[in-house]
C-alpha positions as CSV (number, residue, x, y, z in Angstrom):
1,M,-34.7,-5.1,-12.1
2,F,-37.3,-4.8,-9.4
3,N,-37.2,-8.5,-8.5
4,R,-33.5,-8.5,-8.1
5,F,-33.6,-5.3,-6.0
6,A,-36.2,-6.9,-3.7
7,A,-34.3,-10.1,-3.4
8,L,-31.1,-8.2,-2.5
9,I,-32.9,-6.1,0.1
10,L,-34.4,-9.3,1.7
11,A,-31.1,-11.1,1.7
12,A,-29.3,-8.1,3.3
13,C,-32.1,-7.8,5.9
14,V,-31.9,-11.5,6.8
15,A,-28.1,-11.2,7.2
16,L,-28.3,-8.1,9.3
17,P,-29.2,-8.3,13.0
18,A,-32.9,-7.9,13.8
19,T,-32.2,-4.4,15.2
20,A,-30.7,-3.2,11.9
21,Q,-33.1,-4.6,9.3
22,T,-32.9,-1.5,7.2
23,L,-32.2,-0.7,3.6
24,I,-28.6,-0.5,2.5
25,K,-27.8,3.2,2.7
26,E,-26.6,5.0,-0.5
27,S,-23.4,6.9,-0.1
28,A,-23.4,10.6,-0.8
29,F,-20.2,10.0,-2.9
30,W,-22.1,8.0,-5.5
31,E,-25.5,9.6,-5.1
32,S,-25.4,11.6,-8.4
33,E,-24.2,8.6,-10.4
34,V,-27.1,6.6,-9.1
35,A,-29.6,9.4,-9.7
36,K,-28.4,9.7,-13.3
37,G,-28.7,5.9,-13.9
38,Q,-25.0,5.5,-14.3
39,M,-24.7,3.2,-11.4
40,D,-27.0,0.8,-9.6
41,P,-28.2,1.6,-6.1
42,A,-26.0,0.4,-3.2
43,A,-28.4,-2.5,-2.3
44,Q,-27.7,-3.9,-5.8
45,R,-24.0,-3.2,-5.7
46,I,-23.2,-5.4,-2.7
47,P,-23.1,-9.2,-2.8
48,E,-26.3,-11.1,-1.9
49,T,-24.6,-12.2,1.3
50,P,-22.2,-9.3,2.2
51,L,-19.7,-9.5,5.0
52,I,-21.5,-8.0,8.0
53,V,-19.0,-6.3,10.3
54,D,-19.8,-6.5,14.0
55,L,-18.3,-3.2,15.2
56,E,-19.8,-3.4,18.7
57,A,-18.1,-6.8,19.3
58,K,-14.8,-5.1,18.6
59,G,-15.6,-2.2,20.9
60,R,-15.9,0.2,18.0
61,T,-18.5,2.7,17.1
62,F,-20.7,3.0,14.0
63,G,-19.5,5.6,11.6
64,T,-20.7,7.8,8.8
65,Q,-19.4,7.9,5.2
66,G,-17.4,10.7,3.9
67,G,-14.1,12.6,4.2
68,T,-10.6,12.4,2.8
69,L,-7.9,10.6,4.7
70,R,-4.3,11.9,4.1
71,T,-1.3,9.6,4.5
72,M,2.2,9.6,3.1
73,V,4.7,7.2,1.5
74,T,8.3,7.9,0.5
75,R,8.4,6.3,-3.0
76,S,6.0,6.4,-5.8
77,K,5.9,2.6,-6.1
78,D,4.6,2.4,-2.5
79,V,1.1,3.3,-3.6
80,R,0.8,-0.5,-3.3
81,Q,0.5,0.1,0.4
82,M,-3.2,0.7,-0.4
83,V,-3.5,-3.1,-1.1
84,V,-1.7,-3.7,2.2
85,Y,-3.8,-1.3,4.2
86,G,-7.1,-2.2,2.5
87,Y,-6.5,-5.8,3.4
88,A,-9.3,-7.4,1.4
89,R,-8.2,-11.1,1.2
90,L,-9.9,-14.4,0.4
91,V,-9.3,-15.1,4.0
92,G,-7.7,-12.7,6.5
93,Y,-6.6,-12.4,10.1
94,D,-8.9,-10.7,12.5
95,E,-7.7,-8.5,15.4
96,K,-6.9,-11.6,17.4
97,Y,-4.9,-13.1,14.5
98,R,-7.5,-15.7,13.8
99,L,-8.1,-16.7,10.1
100,K,-11.6,-15.8,9.0
101,P,-13.4,-15.7,5.6
102,D,-13.3,-12.2,4.0
103,I,-13.8,-12.0,0.2
104,L,-14.9,-15.7,0.6
105,R,-18.3,-16.4,2.0
106,D,-16.9,-19.5,3.6
107,Y,-14.4,-22.3,3.1
108,E,-14.0,-25.9,4.0
109,V,-10.9,-28.0,4.6
110,E,-10.7,-31.7,4.1
111,D,-7.6,-33.7,5.2
112,R,-5.6,-30.5,5.3
113,R,-5.2,-30.8,1.5
114,I,-8.5,-30.1,-0.2
115,F,-9.8,-26.5,0.2
116,T,-13.3,-25.7,-1.0
117,L,-13.7,-22.0,-1.5
118,H,-17.2,-20.5,-1.6
119,L,-17.6,-17.1,-3.2
120,R,-20.3,-14.6,-2.4
121,P,-23.0,-14.6,-5.1
122,G,-23.4,-11.2,-6.6
123,H,-20.0,-10.0,-5.5
124,R,-18.6,-7.6,-8.2
125,W,-15.3,-6.2,-9.2
126,S,-14.8,-2.5,-8.8
127,D,-16.0,-1.9,-12.4
128,G,-19.3,-3.8,-11.8
129,A,-18.4,-7.1,-13.5
130,L,-19.3,-10.3,-11.5
131,F,-16.5,-11.9,-9.5
132,T,-16.9,-15.7,-10.1
133,S,-14.9,-18.9,-10.3
134,A,-14.2,-18.0,-13.9
135,D,-11.7,-15.5,-12.5
136,F,-9.8,-18.3,-10.7
137,E,-10.0,-20.4,-13.8
138,Y,-8.5,-17.7,-15.9
139,W,-5.6,-17.3,-13.5
140,W,-5.0,-21.1,-13.1
141,E,-5.4,-22.1,-16.8
142,H,-4.0,-19.0,-18.6
143,V,-1.6,-17.3,-16.2
144,A,-0.2,-19.8,-13.6
145,Q,0.4,-22.6,-16.1
146,N,1.3,-20.4,-19.1
147,P,5.1,-20.9,-19.6
148,E,5.5,-17.3,-21.0
149,L,3.7,-15.7,-18.1
150,S,5.0,-18.1,-15.4
151,P,8.3,-19.5,-16.7
152,N,8.9,-21.3,-13.4
153,G,5.5,-22.9,-13.3
154,P,2.7,-22.2,-10.8
155,P,3.7,-20.1,-7.8
156,E,4.5,-21.3,-4.3
157,V,0.9,-21.0,-3.1
158,M,0.0,-23.9,-5.5
159,R,2.9,-26.2,-4.5
160,V,3.5,-28.5,-1.6
161,G,7.1,-29.5,-1.7
162,E,8.0,-30.4,-5.3
163,E,4.4,-31.3,-6.2
164,F,1.7,-29.1,-7.7
165,G,-1.9,-28.6,-6.5
166,T,-4.8,-28.4,-8.9
167,M,-7.9,-26.2,-9.2
168,S,-11.4,-27.2,-10.3
169,F,-14.5,-25.1,-10.7
170,P,-17.8,-27.0,-10.0
171,D,-20.0,-23.9,-10.4
172,P,-19.7,-20.1,-10.7
173,Y,-19.4,-19.6,-6.9
174,T,-17.2,-22.6,-5.9
175,V,-13.5,-23.2,-6.4
176,V,-11.8,-26.4,-5.2
177,V,-8.0,-26.3,-4.6
178,S,-6.6,-29.8,-4.1
179,F,-3.1,-30.9,-3.1
180,P,-1.6,-34.4,-3.3
181,R,-0.7,-34.2,0.4
182,P,-1.4,-31.8,3.3
183,N,-0.6,-28.2,2.7
184,P,-1.0,-26.3,6.1
185,N,0.5,-23.2,4.5
186,F,-2.2,-22.5,2.0
187,L,-4.7,-20.4,4.0
188,Q,-2.0,-18.5,5.7
189,M,-0.4,-17.6,2.4
190,L,-3.8,-16.2,1.2
191,A,-3.9,-13.9,4.2
192,Q,-0.4,-12.4,3.7
193,A,0.3,-8.7,3.5
194,A,1.4,-9.2,-0.1
195,P,-0.9,-12.1,-1.0
196,P,-0.6,-14.5,-4.0
197,F,-3.6,-13.4,-6.0
198,I,-5.0,-16.8,-7.2
199,F,-7.7,-15.0,-9.2
200,R,-7.7,-12.3,-11.9
201,P,-10.3,-10.0,-13.4
202,S,-10.6,-12.2,-16.5
203,H,-13.0,-9.9,-18.3
204,Y,-10.4,-7.2,-18.3
205,L,-7.1,-9.2,-18.8
206,K,-8.3,-11.4,-21.7
207,Q,-7.9,-8.5,-24.1
208,F,-4.1,-8.7,-23.4
209,H,-3.8,-12.5,-23.6
210,V,-2.7,-14.2,-26.8
211,N,-5.3,-17.1,-26.3
212,F,-8.2,-14.7,-26.7
213,N,-7.1,-12.4,-29.5
214,T,-6.0,-12.4,-33.1
215,V,-2.4,-11.9,-34.0
216,E,-3.2,-8.6,-35.6
217,E,-4.9,-7.3,-32.4
218,M,-2.0,-8.4,-30.2
219,E,0.6,-6.8,-32.5
220,A,-1.3,-3.5,-32.4
221,M,-1.4,-3.5,-28.6
222,I,2.2,-4.5,-28.3
223,D,3.3,-1.6,-30.5
224,A,1.1,0.8,-28.7
225,K,2.5,-0.2,-25.2
226,R,6.1,-0.4,-26.6
227,V,6.8,-3.8,-25.2
228,R,8.6,-6.8,-26.8
229,S,5.8,-9.3,-26.9
230,W,2.4,-10.2,-25.5
231,A,3.7,-11.6,-22.2
232,P,5.3,-8.3,-21.0
233,L,2.1,-6.6,-22.2
234,H,0.0,-8.8,-20.0
235,N,2.3,-8.5,-17.1
236,K,2.3,-4.7,-17.4
237,M,-1.4,-4.6,-17.2
238,D,-1.7,-7.4,-14.6
239,N,-0.4,-5.7,-11.5
240,M,-2.9,-6.3,-8.7
241,Y,-0.4,-5.8,-5.9
242,Q,1.4,-2.8,-7.5
243,F,-1.9,-1.0,-7.7
244,D,-0.8,1.5,-10.3
245,N,-3.1,0.6,-13.2
246,A,-6.4,2.6,-12.7
247,A,-8.1,0.4,-15.4
248,L,-7.4,-2.9,-13.6
249,P,-10.5,-3.8,-11.6
250,T,-10.0,-4.6,-7.9
251,L,-11.8,-6.0,-4.8
252,Q,-10.0,-3.6,-2.4
253,P,-12.0,-1.0,-0.5
254,W,-10.5,1.9,-2.5
255,V,-9.7,2.1,-6.2
256,V,-7.1,4.1,-8.1
257,A,-8.5,7.4,-9.2
258,S,-5.8,9.7,-10.4
259,G,-2.2,10.6,-9.6
260,T,0.9,12.7,-10.1
261,S,4.5,12.3,-9.1
262,S,3.7,13.8,-5.7
263,R,0.2,12.7,-4.9
264,Q,-2.1,9.7,-5.6
265,L,-5.9,9.7,-5.0
266,F,-8.0,6.6,-4.3
267,I,-11.8,6.6,-4.1
268,R,-14.3,4.3,-2.4
269,N,-15.0,1.0,-4.3
270,P,-18.8,1.1,-5.0
271,Y,-19.0,-2.7,-5.0
272,F,-17.0,-3.4,-1.8
273,H,-18.3,-6.4,0.0
274,R,-18.3,-5.3,3.6
275,V,-21.3,-3.6,5.3
276,D,-21.8,-2.5,8.9
277,A,-24.7,-3.8,11.0
278,R,-26.7,-0.7,10.3
279,G,-26.6,-1.2,6.6
280,T,-23.8,1.3,5.8
281,Q,-21.5,0.0,3.1
282,L,-17.8,0.2,3.9
283,P,-15.4,1.8,3.7
284,Y,-16.6,4.8,5.7
285,I,-13.9,7.1,4.2
286,D,-14.6,8.2,0.7
287,V,-11.1,9.2,-0.5
288,V,-7.6,8.4,0.5
289,E,-4.9,11.0,-0.5
290,M,-1.5,9.4,-0.5
291,G,1.3,12.0,-0.6
292,I,4.7,11.0,-2.0
293,V,7.4,12.8,0.0
294,G,11.1,12.5,0.8
295,S,11.8,10.1,3.6
296,G,13.2,12.9,5.8
297,L,10.0,14.9,5.6
298,V,7.4,12.4,7.0
299,A,7.9,13.3,10.7
300,A,8.0,17.1,9.9
301,K,4.8,17.0,7.8
302,S,3.1,14.8,10.4
303,N,4.1,17.2,13.1
304,A,2.5,20.0,11.0
305,G,-0.8,18.1,10.9
306,E,-0.5,17.1,7.2
307,S,-1.3,13.5,7.8
308,D,-4.4,11.9,9.3
309,L,-3.0,8.4,9.7
310,Q,0.8,7.8,9.6
311,A,3.2,5.2,10.8
312,R,5.3,4.4,7.7
313,G,8.3,6.6,7.5
314,L,8.2,7.3,11.3
315,D,10.8,5.9,13.7
316,F,11.0,5.9,17.5
317,R,13.3,8.9,17.4
318,D,10.4,10.9,16.0
319,V,8.3,10.5,19.1
320,S,9.7,13.5,21.0
321,I,8.9,15.9,18.1
322,L,5.5,14.4,17.5
323,K,4.6,14.6,21.2
324,K,5.8,18.2,21.3
325,G,3.5,18.9,18.4
326,E,0.6,17.5,20.3
327,Q,1.3,19.7,23.3
328,D,1.6,22.8,21.0
329,G,-1.9,22.1,19.7
330,A,-1.3,20.2,16.6
331,P,-4.6,18.3,15.6
332,Y,-3.4,14.7,16.2
333,R,-2.6,12.1,18.8
334,T,0.6,10.0,18.9
335,F,-0.1,6.3,19.7
336,L,2.8,3.9,20.5
337,W,2.0,0.5,19.0
338,S,4.0,-2.6,19.8
339,N,6.2,-3.8,17.0
340,G,5.6,-7.4,15.7
341,A,9.0,-7.8,14.0
342,A,11.4,-10.3,15.6
343,S,14.1,-7.6,15.7
344,Q,14.0,-3.9,15.2
345,I,17.4,-4.0,13.6
346,A,19.2,-7.1,12.3
347,I,22.5,-7.6,10.5
348,Y,22.6,-10.4,7.9
349,P,26.1,-11.6,7.0
350,N,25.7,-13.1,3.5
351,L,26.5,-16.8,3.5
352,N,26.3,-16.7,-0.3
353,F,28.8,-13.8,-0.7
354,T,30.7,-14.3,-4.0
355,D,34.2,-13.5,-2.5
356,P,35.6,-17.0,-1.6
357,V,37.9,-15.8,1.2
358,W,35.2,-13.7,2.9
359,S,32.6,-16.4,2.3
360,E,34.7,-19.0,4.2
361,V,35.0,-16.6,7.1
362,I,31.3,-15.6,7.2
363,R,30.3,-19.3,7.0
364,D,32.2,-20.0,10.2
365,A,29.6,-19.7,13.0
366,R,32.4,-18.4,15.4
367,F,32.7,-15.3,13.3
368,R,29.0,-14.5,13.4
369,R,28.9,-15.2,17.1
370,A,31.9,-12.9,17.6
371,L,30.1,-10.1,15.7
372,S,27.1,-10.5,17.9
373,L,29.1,-10.6,21.1
374,G,30.8,-7.4,20.0
375,I,27.6,-5.3,19.9
376,D,26.8,-3.2,23.0
377,R,23.0,-3.6,22.8
378,R,22.5,-1.7,26.1
379,M,24.2,1.3,24.8
380,I,22.2,1.3,21.6
381,N,18.9,0.8,23.5
382,R,19.6,3.7,25.8
383,A,21.0,6.0,23.1
384,L,18.2,5.4,20.5
385,Y,15.2,4.0,22.4
386,F,15.4,5.5,25.9
387,G,15.8,1.9,27.2
388,L,12.4,0.9,25.9
389,G,13.6,-1.8,23.5
390,K,14.2,-5.4,24.5
391,E,17.9,-6.1,24.1
392,G,19.0,-9.4,22.6
393,G,19.3,-11.6,19.5
394,M,16.6,-12.4,16.9
395,T,14.1,-14.9,18.2
396,A,10.4,-15.2,19.0
397,L,9.0,-12.3,21.0
398,A,7.7,-12.7,24.5
399,A,4.1,-12.8,23.3
400,S,4.8,-16.1,21.4
401,P,4.5,-19.4,23.2
402,F,7.9,-20.2,21.7
403,F,9.7,-17.4,23.5
404,E,12.8,-18.7,25.4
405,P,15.0,-16.2,27.4
406,D,18.1,-18.2,26.6
407,N,17.6,-17.8,22.9
408,L,17.2,-14.0,23.4
409,T,20.6,-13.7,25.2
410,K,22.6,-16.5,23.5
411,W,25.7,-14.9,22.0
412,A,24.0,-11.5,22.6
413,I,25.5,-10.3,25.8
414,Y,28.3,-7.8,25.2
415,N,31.6,-9.6,25.7
416,P,34.5,-8.3,23.6
417,E,37.0,-10.6,25.3
418,L,35.1,-13.8,24.3
419,A,34.6,-12.4,20.8
420,N,38.3,-11.7,20.4
421,N,39.1,-15.2,21.6
422,M,36.8,-16.7,19.0
423,L,38.4,-14.8,16.2
424,D,41.8,-15.8,17.4
425,E,40.6,-19.5,17.4
426,M,39.7,-19.0,13.8
427,G,43.3,-18.2,13.1
428,L,42.6,-14.5,12.4
429,T,45.5,-13.3,14.6
430,E,47.5,-11.1,12.2
431,R,46.7,-7.4,12.3
432,T,47.6,-4.2,10.6
433,A,49.6,-1.5,12.5
434,S,46.3,0.1,13.4
435,G,45.0,-3.1,15.0
436,I,42.6,-4.3,12.2
437,R,42.7,-8.1,11.7
438,L,43.9,-9.5,8.4
439,L,42.0,-12.1,6.3
440,P,43.8,-15.3,5.4
441,D,44.8,-13.7,2.0
442,G,46.3,-10.6,3.8
443,R,43.5,-8.1,3.2
444,P,42.4,-6.0,6.2
445,M,39.1,-7.1,7.7
446,E,36.8,-4.4,6.4
447,F,33.3,-5.6,6.9
448,V,30.9,-3.8,4.6
449,I,27.3,-3.5,5.7
450,E,24.9,-2.1,3.2
451,T,21.6,-0.4,4.2
452,A,18.5,0.9,2.5
453,G,19.4,4.4,3.8
454,E,15.8,4.9,5.0
455,R,16.0,4.7,8.8
456,Q,18.2,7.0,10.8
457,E,18.1,4.7,13.7
458,V,19.9,2.0,11.6
459,E,22.7,4.3,10.8
460,N,23.0,5.5,14.4
461,A,23.1,1.9,15.6
462,L,25.8,1.0,13.1
463,A,27.8,4.0,14.2
464,I,27.9,2.7,17.7
465,I,28.7,-0.8,16.5
466,T,31.6,0.6,14.5
467,D,33.3,1.6,17.7
468,T,32.8,-1.7,19.5
469,W,33.8,-3.8,16.6
470,R,37.0,-1.9,16.2
471,D,37.9,-3.4,19.6
472,L,37.6,-6.8,17.9
473,G,39.9,-5.7,15.1
474,I,37.1,-5.4,12.6
475,K,36.5,-2.2,10.6
476,L,32.8,-1.7,9.9
477,I,32.1,0.2,6.7
478,M,28.5,1.4,6.2
479,R,27.2,1.8,2.7
480,P,23.7,3.4,2.3
481,L,21.9,2.4,-1.0
482,D,18.5,2.7,-2.6
483,R,16.3,-0.1,-1.3
484,D,15.8,-1.7,-4.7
485,I,19.5,-1.5,-5.4
486,L,20.3,-3.1,-2.1
487,R,17.9,-6.0,-2.7
488,N,19.3,-6.7,-6.1
489,R,22.9,-6.6,-4.8
490,V,22.0,-9.0,-2.0
491,F,20.1,-11.4,-4.4
492,S,23.1,-11.4,-6.8
493,G,25.5,-12.3,-3.9
494,V,27.7,-9.2,-4.2
495,T,26.7,-7.8,-0.9
496,M,28.9,-8.9,2.1
497,A,26.2,-8.1,4.7
498,A,23.0,-6.1,4.9
499,V,20.9,-4.7,7.6
500,W,17.1,-4.9,7.7
501,F,14.3,-5.8,10.2
502,G,14.1,-9.2,11.7
503,W,11.5,-11.8,10.8
504,D,8.2,-10.2,10.0
505,N,6.3,-12.5,12.3
506,G,7.9,-12.4,15.7
507,I,4.9,-14.0,17.5
508,P,4.6,-17.4,15.9
509,Q,2.0,-19.9,17.1
510,P,2.0,-23.7,16.7
511,F,-0.2,-23.3,13.5
512,T,2.3,-20.7,12.0
513,P,4.3,-22.3,9.1
514,P,8.0,-22.0,10.1
515,S,9.2,-21.8,6.4
516,Y,10.6,-18.3,6.9
517,L,13.2,-19.7,9.3
518,A,14.4,-22.1,6.6
519,P,16.2,-21.2,3.3
520,T,13.0,-20.9,1.3
521,D,13.1,-17.3,0.2
522,Q,15.8,-15.0,-1.2
523,V,14.5,-12.1,0.9
524,F,16.1,-13.5,4.0
525,F,19.3,-11.7,3.3
526,A,21.6,-14.3,5.0
527,W,21.0,-16.9,2.2
528,P,19.7,-15.3,-1.0
529,K,21.1,-18.0,-3.3
530,W,19.7,-20.9,-1.3
531,G,16.3,-19.1,-1.3
532,Q,16.4,-18.7,-5.0
533,H,17.3,-22.3,-5.5
534,Y,14.2,-23.3,-3.5
535,Q,11.9,-20.8,-5.1
536,T,12.9,-21.7,-8.7
537,H,13.1,-25.4,-8.0
538,G,16.8,-25.5,-8.9
539,A,16.6,-23.2,-12.0
540,A,18.6,-20.4,-10.2
541,G,20.6,-19.9,-7.1
542,E,22.7,-22.5,-5.3
543,P,21.8,-25.7,-3.4
544,I,22.2,-25.6,0.4
545,D,25.7,-26.7,1.4
546,L,25.7,-25.9,5.2
547,P,24.5,-28.6,7.6
548,A,22.7,-26.2,10.0
549,A,20.8,-24.6,7.1
550,Q,19.9,-28.0,5.6
551,R,18.5,-29.0,9.0
552,L,16.3,-26.0,9.1
553,M,14.9,-27.0,5.7
554,D,14.3,-30.6,6.8
555,L,12.5,-29.3,9.9
556,S,10.3,-27.0,7.8
557,K,9.3,-29.9,5.6
558,A,8.6,-32.1,8.7
559,W,6.3,-29.4,10.2
560,Q,4.3,-29.5,7.0
561,G,3.9,-33.2,7.3
562,T,2.3,-33.3,10.7
563,S,-0.8,-31.8,12.2
564,I,0.1,-32.8,15.8
565,E,0.5,-29.7,17.9
566,E,3.2,-31.2,20.1
567,E,5.3,-32.2,17.2
568,R,4.9,-28.8,15.5
569,T,5.9,-27.1,18.8
570,K,9.0,-29.3,19.1
571,I,10.0,-28.4,15.5
572,W,9.5,-24.7,16.1
573,R,11.6,-24.8,19.2
574,E,14.5,-26.6,17.5
575,M,14.5,-24.2,14.6
576,L,14.6,-21.2,17.0
577,D,17.4,-22.9,18.9
578,I,19.4,-23.3,15.7
579,H,19.0,-19.7,14.8
580,A,20.0,-18.5,18.2
581,D,23.1,-20.7,18.1
582,Q,24.2,-20.0,14.5
583,Q,23.4,-16.3,14.4
584,F,22.3,-16.4,10.8
585,G,20.6,-13.0,11.4
586,I,22.2,-11.0,14.2
587,G,19.4,-9.2,16.1
588,I,20.1,-6.1,18.1
589,L,16.9,-5.4,20.0
590,S,13.2,-5.8,19.6
591,E,9.8,-4.5,20.7
592,A,10.7,-0.8,20.4
593,P,7.4,1.1,20.1
594,Q,6.2,2.2,16.7
595,P,4.8,5.8,16.7
596,V,1.4,6.1,14.9
597,V,0.0,9.6,14.2
598,V,-3.8,9.7,14.2
599,S,-5.9,12.8,13.5
600,D,-8.0,14.0,16.4
601,R,-11.1,13.6,14.1
602,L,-10.3,10.0,13.1
603,R,-12.3,7.3,15.0
604,N,-12.0,3.5,15.5
605,V,-8.2,3.6,15.4
606,P,-7.0,1.4,18.3
607,E,-4.8,3.3,20.8
608,K,-3.0,0.0,21.5
609,G,-2.3,-1.9,18.4
610,K,0.4,-4.0,16.7
611,W,2.5,-2.8,13.8
612,A,3.5,-5.9,11.9
613,W,4.0,-6.7,8.3
614,D,3.1,-10.4,8.4
615,P,0.8,-11.4,9.8
616,G,-1.0,-8.1,10.1
617,A,-0.4,-6.1,6.9
618,H,0.5,-3.0,9.1
619,F,-2.8,-1.1,9.3
620,G,-4.6,-3.9,7.4
621,V,-5.5,-6.1,10.3
622,H,-7.0,-3.1,12.1
623,R,-9.4,-2.6,9.2
624,V,-8.9,0.9,7.9
625,D,-12.3,0.6,6.1
626,E,-13.9,0.9,9.5
627,F,-12.1,4.2,10.4
628,Y,-14.2,7.3,10.0
629,F,-14.1,11.1,10.7
630,S,-16.1,12.7,13.5
631,D,-15.9,15.8,15.6
632,D,-17.9,14.2,18.5
633,E,-15.6,14.1,21.6
634,Q,-17.7,11.5,23.3
635,I,-17.3,9.1,20.4
636,A,-13.5,9.9,20.5
637,Q,-13.4,8.6,24.1
638,V,-15.3,5.5,23.2
639,S,-13.0,4.7,20.3
640,K,-10.1,4.7,22.7
């Protein structure tokens, strides 16, 4: 024990800057457990080569451990946001959106197809078990390739086109992932907000796997958990992203502690791998309390000072009440972060809608262009965002090198006369007595847009669009639904159109895979069936049967086949041009600021940040584990 303790201290001191060669500090949170011998000291809990965080290089201040951070979500299943906000990834984006090793000590890339992943010796799961290549091997051999757990075969992260990659495990701290041809998506996928976990806590999950247990043991557990067979049992316990199984070990900065229907508690991971340059193990904050409240209560509770860090559940319309709360002495600040989504609100006509008559109309690009031309974006911007949004269709944002003003405005300048002419050209000239156009089969043109019912700004925008589309002879019917119901209806093809955000990544770079612009995923609501067909390799969904969509797929494949920046840039530009012309997703406006409520006592939160799902993981890229509480006003000024 003494030799290992000495070795860990020496290793940590060598890794730390010369000015901070101190012992790893024990947290007060775990002090009693350590004193009782129930837990090793902090110096023995961190990896031999921890990730040393350079706070000063980020312009941040050193913090102290302690405190409870309060935040809110609107659904019980959204406790998974702790995996998003915690943002512990094999590799992750830094604040400048550069990929860096995180859980990994290092990685090497050969020919863009062989990825050698080096783990941190001594890194442990949250229950103290060693994290080694055996955890990757378990996932690869017994989960990804098990037909009962993975009926469609290994997931997308282990595929390049129609071919599979392989994994090998030279030693306990090395994993080699090899692909038959270049796979430029691999590292970016590992850094996603909802990452593909290519490892599992094997020491925990083996007890639920048929390969490691007797038939009698498995049957007893199946009966106890009331599931049909061993596979649902394993899936129920293997929920690393859902984050609702307190017994499942994790590598995130906080672990599940306890919960009720209205509150979930998370406590600091005693084995977390990040340490500041003064030898303090991160996260600084001991406990995260996640309240589960109704969606309409987030702004009011934030205004009342009941949240220390809040953005989810807040819209731009809430800024005025939040600012007023500040002025009235509420103990928080309201930051306005830029929004990284390609569009704040986007309408997705479903090209895979099951109604054959409507489907033929929706697939005509003139119809989608007319819908876009019939939206008065300036009115929406002024009414909902005080003119602070950028009006236009869905395309790359101005911060991206691929931004083109023409793509922003194409078919996106309010022009009801041109829109009516387009609809007339389609032969949709017959109307009801009240002026609503008729479909080819004689039904009135009632265009149903389904929403998740979570954002008031969406419903307000659609109310304005209802009036301007009526001038086109189209009756807009808005149908709010539960988010999960909406998604399932879209995926099954029974939704005519849906509204959601634009592309998560509105600031693509030449190295950004453009797969999300092609029909590769059902979550792009314009082509769910094509996305399913790609994701399941033909087992579900429908093959692409629209030339412009097929061209996007071909271009996405071409991007993966080249490493030449000029060629990748050319591909990106063509794909963005196609989207602007075809209006597969009808953007309304972008870059409306995202309000972020921050406690007066919370430090290291950037006053100017970016709120983006991918890349960025919302708060994740800003490293919540580096936030801390302090009453020092001088530090507060520095942190800004």
